[in-house]
N, C-alpha and C positions, 0 to 999 in steps of 0.2 A: 521518580519518572523523568524522563527527559523530553525537552522541547527544543528544536533548534530551527533557525530562520536563516536561509541563504538566499543571495541573489546570483543568478547564472548571468553573466555579463554578455555572452553572445547570443542571448535570446530574451525574450520578455517574461520569462519564467520566474517567478518568486515562490521558493520552495520551502515548506515546512516538513519538519521532521517529528513524528510523535510516537513515543513507545507506548505499546499496548500490551496487556497481559495475554490477550487472546486475539487472533486474526483469522477470520473464515472468509474464503473467497466463493462467489457464484459467478458463474460464466455463462451466457445466453449464446449459444453457438448461431443461432439464425441472425442475431443483430450484431455479433461480435462486440457486445457490450457486457458490463458485469457490475458486480457490487462487492464491496469490502466491508466487512462486519468488524467493528472492534468492539472488545471489552477491557475494561480495566484502563483506560486511556484518559488520565485526567486532563491532559491538554487538548485534545480532541474537542472541536465544538459541535461534532455531531457523532452518531455511533454507527452510520452507515454511509459510505462514499461510494461515488460512482467511478467507472472508468470507461473511455470510449475507444481506448487503445489497450490492449493488454499489459499490465504493469510487468515491468522487469522484477523477477523474484529471484533473490540471493540467498543461499544458505551457507554459512560459513565461508562466505565469499565466491561461492560457485553459483553461477545462474542456472536455473533449472527452468524447464518450461511451464507454462501455465497449466497446459494438460496434466503433466506429472505431479504439480503441486496439488491439484485438485484430487488426483488419484491416491496420493499419500500425503496429507497435509501435516503440517508440523504441529505437534501437540505440546501442551505444558511448557513453552518456551516464550520468553520475551520476543516480541518482533517490533519493528519500527515501520511505519509507512512514512512516505514522503509523498506530500500533497503539493499540487500546483495551486498556490493561493488565489490566484485569478479565476481559474475555473473550477476550484474545489474538487478536482479529480485526482485519482491515485497515480502516481507516476512509477514508483517502486516500492518494493517490499523487501525487507532485510531481516533476516534471522540470524 
């Protein structure tokens, strides 16, 4: 499994990338917030992460909307969540 730490110089964001066997997303339309559930993520320090801004979701390099991802989630495929380490929120999800 993979874990990567990077620092974005033009912002105060310290990002960590964690590979997970399974990633599930719940989105709450009313509050525009959500949760990302991970399974099989050895470097994750928790199994549920929050987001206050919908994360960017990319499948094979192509961005898709959160709405489309929730309608047809990616199954049986390793994914990577990119976490803002200061707020512990999800910024991006890559498959």
